[in-house]
C-alpha positions, 0 to 999 in steps of 0.5 A: 454407543451411537447417539444423535444428541444428549438424550437419544442413544440409537445403537448400543453395545456392551463389551467386556472391559478389556476390549477395545472399541475400534474393532466394533465400529463397523457393526455399530454403524450397521446397527445405526443405519438399521435405525437411521438410513442415512447420515453424513458422518461419524464423529469419533475420538482418536481411539478410532483413527485406523485404517480399518475403522475409516473404511468402515465408515467409507464403505458405509457412505459416511465421512469418518470425522476422526482426528488423527493421532499424533503418530500417523505418518499421513494425517486424514481430513478432519473438520473441527466444527463437526467434532464439536458435536461429540460432547453430546455423546459425552454429555449423554454418558454423563447423564447415564452414569447418574444411574448407580447400576449403570455406573457401577455395573453391578450385573455380571452377565452381559444380557442383564447389563444390556437390560440395565443400559436400555432402561436407563437410556429409555428413562432418559429419553422419556425424561427429554420428551417430558421436558420438550412437551412442557416447554 
């Protein structure tokens, strides 16, 4: 998932439970660029610390703000201040998991679950807009 803050998801992809997220970073970046033409950095966790994932970011003129794994021979540049923003995505997941169907994934088919995902993130976005307008 790509998100701007704790209330706005930009791009979502549903993968099987046994699949790793890292190989799908390139297509997720493309989907994000389709919605937001330019952004400066992609903040990811250590699971995305691979040369292919970093190159996918560089190819799209996005700085890969990814901490290096402990076993990496040549540590890559990393900005700790920007990395703190990653908690916003984690908070968005936390809010989404308050919806029981999302948290337990009752739907067996990918398309059905993706519909639930879009519905959940839409409701979260509407709640955020309502709170902004009433403040």
